[in-house]
C-alpha positions in Angstrom: -69.3 12.5 15.8 -67.1 15.4 15.0 -65.1 17.4 17.5 -66.7 21.1 15.7 -70.4 19.8 16.1 -69.8 18.3 19.2 -68.6 21.5 20.6 -70.9 24.2 19.2 -74.5 21.6 20.2 -72.8 21.7 24.0 -71.6 25.7 24.2 -75.0 26.5 22.6 -76.8 23.7 25.8 -74.7 25.9 28.3 -74.9 29.2 27.1 -78.7 28.3 27.0 -78.8 27.2 30.6 -76.8 30.6 31.8 -79.8 32.6 30.4 -82.5 31.1 31.1 -82.0 28.9 34.0 -79.5 31.2 34.7 -82.2 34.0 35.4 -84.7 31.6 36.9 -82.6 31.0 39.5 -81.8 35.1 40.6 -86.0 35.7 40.7 -86.0 32.4 43.0 -83.5 33.6 45.7 -83.8 37.0 45.6 -80.2 38.1 44.0 -79.9 41.6 44.2 -83.3 42.3 45.4 -81.8 44.6 48.8 -78.8 46.1 47.2 -77.3 46.1 50.1 -74.0 45.9 49.9 -71.1 42.5 50.1 -69.3 41.4 53.6 -66.2 42.6 51.0 -67.5 46.0 52.1 -69.4 45.7 55.2 -66.2 43.6 56.6 -63.5 45.2 54.2 -59.5 44.4 55.9 -57.1 44.6 53.6 -56.5 40.8 53.5 -59.4 38.7 53.2 -61.8 40.8 52.0 -61.3 43.3 49.8 -63.9 43.9 47.1 -62.6 43.0 43.2 -64.0 44.2 40.8 -66.0 41.0 38.2 -63.4 40.4 35.6 -60.7 40.5 38.4 -62.6 38.3 40.5 -63.8 35.8 38.0 -60.4 35.7 36.6 -59.1 34.6 40.5 -62.9 32.3 40.4 -62.4 30.9 38.1 -58.3 29.8 38.1 -59.1 28.0 41.3 -62.1 25.9 40.0 -60.3 24.6 36.9 -57.3 23.3 38.6 -56.6 20.3 36.8 -59.9 18.7 37.4 -61.4 19.4 34.3 -58.9 17.8 31.5 -58.0 14.9 34.2 -61.8 13.9 35.5 -62.3 13.5 31.6 -59.0 11.9 30.5 -59.8 9.9 33.0 -64.0 8.8 32.3 -62.9 7.9 28.7 -63.3 4.8 28.8 -67.5 4.4 29.7 -67.7 6.6 25.6 -67.2 10.2 25.0 -71.0 10.2 24.8 -71.6 9.6 28.6 -69.2 12.0 29.4 -71.1 14.7 27.3 -74.1 14.1 28.8 -72.9 14.2 32.2 -70.5 17.4 31.7 -73.9 19.5 30.1 -76.5 17.9 31.7 -74.4 18.0 35.5 -73.1 21.4 35.2 -76.0 23.3 34.4 -78.8 21.9 37.0 -76.0 20.4 39.1 -72.7 22.3 39.4 -73.8 25.8 38.0 -76.5 25.8 41.4 -74.1 24.6 43.6 -71.1 26.8 42.6 -74.0 29.9 42.7 -75.7 28.4 45.7 -72.9 28.5 47.8 -71.7 32.0 46.3 -75.1 33.7 46.9 -75.3 32.4 50.9 -72.2 33.0 51.8 -73.0 36.4 50.7 -75.8 36.2 52.6 -73.9 35.2 56.1 -71.3 37.8 56.2 -68.5 36.4 53.9 -68.6 32.6 56.0 -68.0 29.6 54.8 -70.0 26.6 54.6 -69.0 25.6 57.7 -70.8 28.5 59.1 -73.8 28.3 56.9 -74.7 24.2 58.6 -73.7 26.0 61.6 -76.7 28.8 61.6 -78.9 26.8 59.7 -78.7 23.0 61.1 -77.1 22.9 64.0 -72.8 23.1 65.6 -72.4 19.7 66.0 -73.4 18.8 62.3 -70.8 22.2 61.6 -68.0 20.4 63.4 -68.2 18.0 61.1 -67.5 19.2 58.0 -65.2 21.4 59.3 -63.1 18.4 60.1 -63.5 16.5 56.6 -63.5 19.9 54.4 -60.1 20.5 56.2 -58.7 16.9 56.0 -59.9 16.9 51.9 -58.5 19.8 51.8 -54.9 18.9 52.3 -55.2 16.0 50.0 -55.8 18.8 47.3 -52.6 20.7 48.5 -51.1 17.3 48.5 -51.7 16.7 45.1 -51.8 20.5 43.6 -48.1 20.8 45.1 -46.6 17.0 43.7 -48.2 18.0 40.2 -47.1 21.6 41.0 -43.6 19.8 40.8 -43.5 17.3 38.8 -43.8 20.0 36.6 -41.1 21.7 37.5 -39.3 19.0 38.0 -35.8 18.2 36.3 -35.2 14.5 35.7 -31.1 13.2 36.5 -29.8 10.3 35.5 -28.0 7.1 37.6 -25.1 9.2 38.8 -26.9 12.2 39.3 -26.1 14.6 36.7 -29.1 16.4 35.5 -30.4 15.0 32.3 -30.9 18.4 30.5 -33.0 17.2 27.1 -35.5 15.7 29.5 -35.6 18.3 32.1 -36.0 21.4 29.2 -39.4 21.6 29.2 -40.0 21.7 33.0 -37.4 24.3 33.1 -39.1 26.8 30.6 -42.4 25.6 33.0 -40.4 26.5 36.0 -38.8 29.9 35.0 -41.8 31.3 33.5 -44.6 30.3 37.1 -41.5 32.1 39.0 -41.8 35.3 37.0 -45.3 35.1 36.4 -46.1 35.6 40.3 -43.6 38.6 40.0 -45.2 40.3 37.3 -48.3 39.3 39.5 -47.1 41.4 42.3 -46.4 45.1 40.0 -49.7 44.7 38.4 -50.8 45.0 42.2 -49.2 47.1 43.4 -50.0 49.3 40.1 -53.8 48.5 40.6 -54.0 48.7 44.4 -51.6 51.3 45.1 -51.1 53.9 42.8 -55.5 53.4 41.0 -53.7 52.7 37.5 -56.1 52.1 35.6 -57.8 48.8 35.1 -58.4 49.1 31.2 -53.6 50.0 30.4 -52.8 47.5 33.5 -54.3 44.6 31.6 -52.8 45.2 28.3 -49.1 46.3 29.9 -49.7 43.2 31.6 -51.1 40.6 29.0 -47.3 42.3 27.4 -45.7 41.2 30.1 -47.1 37.5 30.0 -45.5 37.4 26.5 -42.6 38.8 27.2 -41.9 36.2 30.4 -42.9 33.3 28.1 -40.0 34.0 25.4 -37.4 34.7 28.2 -38.3 31.7 29.8 -38.3 30.1 26.8 -34.5 30.6 26.2 -33.4 31.2 29.8 -34.3 28.2 32.0 -31.3 27.8 34.4 -33.0 26.2 37.5 -32.6 22.7 37.9 -34.2 20.9 40.5 -35.9 17.5 41.6 -39.0 17.2 42.1 -38.8 17.4 45.5 -37.2 20.6 46.0 -39.5 22.6 44.7 -42.5 20.9 47.0 -40.7 22.7 49.5 -40.4 25.9 47.1 -44.0 25.0 47.1 -44.3 24.9 50.4 -42.7 27.4 51.6 -45.0 29.5 48.3 -48.3 28.8 49.9 -46.8 29.8 53.2 -46.6 33.3 51.5 -49.2 33.5 50.1 -52.0 32.3 52.0 -51.9 35.1 54.3 -50.7 37.9 52.2 -54.1 40.6 51.7 -55.3 38.9 48.4 -54.3 42.4 46.9 -51.0 42.0 46.8 -50.7 38.2 44.8 -54.0 36.5 45.0 -56.2 38.9 42.9 -53.5 40.6 40.3 -51.9 36.4 39.7 -55.1 35.5 39.3 -56.3 37.6 37.0 -53.9 37.8 34.4 -53.7 33.8 35.0 -57.0 34.1 33.6 -55.3 35.6 30.2 -53.0 32.0 30.1 -56.1 30.3 30.6 -58.4 31.9 28.3 -55.9 32.1 25.4 -55.5 27.9 26.0 -59.6 27.8 25.5 -59.3 29.7 23.0 -55.9 27.3 21.4 -58.3 24.3 21.9 -61.0 25.9 20.0 -58.8 26.4 17.3 -57.1 23.4 17.1 -61.1 21.3 17.3 -61.8 23.6 14.0 -58.6 22.7 12.5 -58.9 19.0 13.1 -62.3 18.6 13.3 -61.5 15.5 16.5 -63.3 12.0 15.3 -64.7 10.8 18.1 -65.1 7.9 17.2 -61.9 7.2 17.7 -63.6 6.2 21.0 -66.8 4.5 21.7 -70.0 6.9 22.7 -70.8 4.4 25.6 -68.0 2.1 25.6 -69.6 0.1 28.5 -70.3 -0.3 31.6 -67.7 -1.4 33.2 -63.9 -0.4 33.2 -61.8 -2.3 34.5 -59.6 -0.7 36.7 -55.7 -1.4 35.1 -54.9 -1.9 39.0 -56.5 -3.4 41.2 -58.0 -5.1 38.1 -61.2 -4.1 40.0 -63.8 -2.6 37.5 -65.4 0.4 37.9 -69.2 0.4 37.2 -70.7 3.2 35.3 -73.1 4.6 38.2 -71.5 5.7 41.1 -67.7 5.7 38.6 -67.9 8.5 36.0 -70.4 11.1 38.8 -67.1 10.4 40.5 -64.1 10.7 37.7 -65.4 13.8 35.9 -66.0 16.1 39.6 -65.2 19.9 38.3 -66.2 19.9 34.7 -69.4 18.6 36.1 -69.9 19.2 40.0 -67.3 19.6 42.2 -67.2 20.0 46.2 -64.3 21.9 46.3 -65.6 24.8 44.0 -68.0 25.6 46.9 -65.3 26.1 49.5 -63.5 28.4 46.7 -66.7 30.8 46.6 -67.7 30.4 49.8 -64.2 30.6 51.0 -62.1 33.4 48.9 -65.0 34.9 46.5 -67.3 35.3 48.7 -65.1 38.1 50.5 -64.3 39.3 47.6 -67.2 39.8 45.5 -68.3 43.7 45.2 -71.6 43.3 44.0 -74.4 40.5 44.9 -75.3 40.5 41.2 -71.9 40.0 40.1 -72.3 36.1 41.4 -74.2 35.1 38.7 -71.6 35.5 35.8 -68.9 34.7 37.8 -69.5 31.3 39.6 -72.8 29.9 37.2 -71.3 31.2 34.6 -67.1 30.1 35.3 -68.4 26.7 36.0 -70.0 26.4 32.2 -67.3 28.4 31.8 -65.1 24.7 32.9 -68.1 22.1 31.1 -66.7 24.2 28.1 -62.7 23.0 29.1 -64.3 19.7 30.2 -66.2 19.2 26.7 -62.9 20.2 24.8 -60.8 17.7 26.7 -62.7 15.2 24.7 -61.3 16.3 22.3 -58.0 16.2 22.8 -58.6 12.7 24.3 -60.1 11.4 20.8 -57.6 12.9 18.7 -54.5 11.9 20.7 -55.2 8.1 20.8 -54.0 8.9 17.0 -50.3 9.6 18.4 -50.8 7.0 21.5 -50.2 9.1 24.0 -50.4 8.8 28.6 -50.9 10.6 31.2 -53.1 13.5 31.6 -50.2 16.4 31.2 -48.9 14.8 27.1 -52.9 13.8 26.0 -54.3 17.2 27.2 -51.1 18.9 25.8 -50.3 17.2 23.3 -53.6 16.4 21.5 -54.4 20.1 21.4 -51.1 20.7 19.9 -51.2 18.3 17.3 -54.2 19.2 16.0 -53.0 22.3 15.4 -49.5 21.5 14.7 -50.5 19.0 12.4 -52.0 21.7 10.4 -49.4 24.5 11.1 -46.0 22.2 10.8 -43.4 23.4 13.2 -45.9 24.6 15.9 -45.5 21.8 18.4 -43.0 22.1 21.1 -44.1 26.5 22.0 -47.8 24.7 21.4 -47.1 21.5 24.0 -45.2 24.5 26.3 -47.8 27.3 26.5 -50.5 24.6 27.4 -48.2 23.2 30.2 -47.2 25.8 31.9 -51.4 26.7 32.0 -52.4 23.8 33.2 -49.8 24.5 36.1 -51.0 27.6 36.5 -54.5 25.5 37.2 -52.7 24.1 39.8 -50.7 26.6 41.2 -53.2 29.3 41.6 -55.7 25.8 43.3 -52.7 25.1 45.3 -52.7 28.8 47.0 -56.6 28.9 47.1 -56.4 25.8 48.2 -54.2 26.4 51.8 -56.2 29.7 52.4 -59.0 27.8 51.6 -58.0 25.3 55.1 -56.5 28.4 56.8 -60.3 30.0 56.7 -61.2 25.8 57.4 -58.9 25.8 60.6 -59.4 28.8 62.2 -62.9 28.9 62.0 -63.5 25.2 63.9 -62.0 27.0 67.0 -64.0 29.7 67.1 -68.3 30.2 68.1 -69.7 33.2 66.1 -72.7 33.2 67.4 -71.2 34.0 70.8 -69.1 36.7 68.7 -65.8 35.2 68.8 -62.7 36.5 66.5 -59.3 35.3 65.9 -58.8 38.6 68.1 -61.0 38.5 71.3 -61.0 34.7 71.9 -57.1 33.6 74.0 -55.7 30.3 75.5 -55.1 27.5 73.4 -57.7 29.2 71.2 -56.2 32.4 70.6 -53.1 30.1 69.2 -54.6 28.1 67.2 -56.9 30.4 65.4 -53.8 32.9 64.4 -53.5 32.8 60.7 -49.3 31.7 61.3 -49.8 28.8 63.1 -53.2 27.6 60.9 -51.3 28.2 58.0 -47.5 26.5 59.4 -50.1 23.4 60.1 -51.7 23.2 56.6 -48.5 23.6 54.9 -46.7 20.9 56.8 -49.5 18.6 56.7 -49.6 19.0 52.9 -46.5 18.7 51.9 -45.0 15.9 53.7 -48.2 14.2 51.9 -47.4 15.0 49.7 -43.9 13.5 49.6 -44.6 10.1 50.8 -47.2 9.3 49.3 -50.4 10.6 48.9 -51.6 8.8 46.3 -52.1 6.0 48.3 -55.1 6.8 49.7 -55.9 10.0 46.4 -58.3 7.1 45.4 -61.2 8.8 48.3 -60.5 12.3 47.0 -63.2 12.0 44.1 -65.8 10.5 46.9 -64.8 12.5 49.3 -64.9 15.8 47.1 -68.5 14.9 45.8 -69.2 14.5 49.1 -68.3 17.6 49.8 -70.7 18.7 46.8 -74.3 16.8 47.9 -73.3 19.1 52.2 -72.9 22.1 50.3 -76.2 21.5 48.1 -77.8 20.4 51.5 -76.5 23.6 53.2 -77.7 25.8 50.9 -80.9 24.4 50.2 -81.8 24.2 54.1 -81.0 27.8 54.6 -83.2 28.8 51.3 -86.1 27.0 53.1 -85.3 28.8 56.0 -85.8 32.2 54.4 -88.5 30.7 53.0 -87.4 31.0 50.0 -88.0 27.9 46.5 -85.2 25.5 47.2 -86.8 22.6 45.5 -83.9 22.8 42.7 -81.6 21.5 45.4 -83.5 18.2 46.3 -82.6 15.9 43.7 -78.8 17.1 42.8 -78.5 16.9 46.5 -79.9 13.8 46.4 -78.4 12.2 43.5 -75.0 12.9 44.8 -75.5 12.2 48.6 -76.5 8.5 46.8 -73.5 8.3 44.1 -71.0 9.6 47.1 -71.5 6.2 49.2 -72.7 3.9 46.7 -68.9 5.0 45.2 -67.3 4.8 48.7 -69.0 1.1 49.7 -67.6 0.0 46.7 -64.0 1.5 47.8 -63.9 0.6 51.3 -65.1 -3.3 49.6 -61.9 -3.1 47.3 -60.2 -2.1 49.5 -60.7 -4.5 52.2 -60.4 -7.4 48.9 -57.3 -6.0 48.7 -56.3 -5.8 52.3 -57.4 -9.9 52.6 -55.1 -11.2 49.6 -52.0 -9.5 51.8 -49.1 -7.8 51.8 -51.4 -4.4 51.4 -49.3 -1.5 52.3 -50.3 1.5 54.7 -52.6 2.7 51.6 -55.8 0.7 51.3 -56.3 -0.2 56.1 -56.2 3.7 56.1 -58.5 3.8 53.0 -60.7 1.6 54.1 -60.8 3.6 57.6 -62.4 6.1 55.8 -64.3 5.0 53.4 -66.7 3.8 55.9 -66.4 7.3 58.2 -67.4 9.2 55.1 -70.5 7.1 54.7 -71.1 7.7 58.3 -70.4 11.4 57.7 -72.3 11.0 55.3 -76.0 9.8 56.5 -75.8 11.6 60.2 -75.3 15.1 58.0 -78.2 14.2 55.8 -80.3 13.2 58.2 -80.4 16.1 59.9 -80.3 18.5 57.3 -83.4 16.6 55.7 -85.1 16.7 59.6 -83.8 20.4 59.1 -86.0 21.4 56.2 -88.7 18.8 56.9 -89.8 20.7 60.0 -89.5 24.0 58.1 -91.8 22.4 55.8 -94.0 21.7 58.3 -93.5 24.9 60.5 -95.3 26.5 57.1 
């Protein structure tokens, strides 16, 4: 199979899914039928609830949901074969992930921009809400730890045995760090001009793109900051602490909007690379094997359920429902914008996942290892092999964009965790808000307290071996997806709307999650039994069992709620 042909077929399938299935979903759910103002308008507070024009919000949403997922997922799953990965990306994106993201955003908008936790509380029970929020918050802490570590890793310098900086090995990272810092500065200026000086969006966008080109040129030639990864971890912690409580119009909206140009440029470069190189997908089998051996543990990873937890963001990811119902729903200008932003954003991520598979196939020519090198190096070589001399700048640009993905997701994850932490202590049914509660609730629901706890937990975990429990993230993330589908299905059933399109994806993801957790727990117990295990396997085994119990409890409660509604009907 030619990589270019694979890309053309995949894009055609995704476009058809967006046009036809997306349109049908809108009709079934009644998207835009009431013509009511969205929460961004009715609850506008200048901090979290701020209306955003569709292109700006699309930039935020796509940048936040993408992260490293659609790149690392296909790379990790490539051992199962390119056809197996492609089928899951396309089917998952159209019928699972797109429905999940779109449904979560729409449900949140109809619940005053509240999170999936509050949707569960309203349509299932308060107990279910508390369980979900605890689980979602802990998952987000893991995301903050992982993405902070990834960002710090792309910024951090390499030191030799004497403690001196290895300039040759550190220059690419120093470039990325410098450009990223300058990027934050121009985003703040952009936000001020657009939201406080009412600069026309078209003119501001052109100036913004020129500024991006300028800071890349500056960063490529002037990058004096060489700090260790640990130092960058704490700097990232300070940054996200400030960014997650700053009004969205100052940093989040403009930075994510400008980041989207980098992301679109990366997609364009990837497409150009595939067109020029037309990578031969036969460099890896269509369906390689139904069991891939883990080189670290020696355990066999079966295609079911491992494929469906490894490729998450490129097909369906629970983190997306947190973004849709956490930040995007609070900025949605019109209800009809939900389809292009949520459903369209998911399918665009599927395109990125397909491009990553093409990069994997081409990278095999150069024996590249590591997600950053396979993706950035594979795509850069595609173009450089046709247009010699372009590799260095292309690789730097692609790594910068990869870092921008992670930094955006890191900022968003911190804000989402802050929302979750605050919601846990409040009872929305009694009208409780951080402003009108007293005592310990007043303290713990304070945005600065919630943010401080979140950042410290995330950074400390990132500095002290989050990798030891990272294997749980795939399962935990897909459990979030299953519960997100369950929550929206329950709500639609309660209001008399068609929720059947959720039932198969919901059931499939819950089964995938439980099977994956049981397999992982079995592997961890084997490591413990062999002796010499550190704290990682113990924590993974305990949390794995607890997550299975959580999945079963919430599934039973949700299914019972849906069944009761059908009986009353």
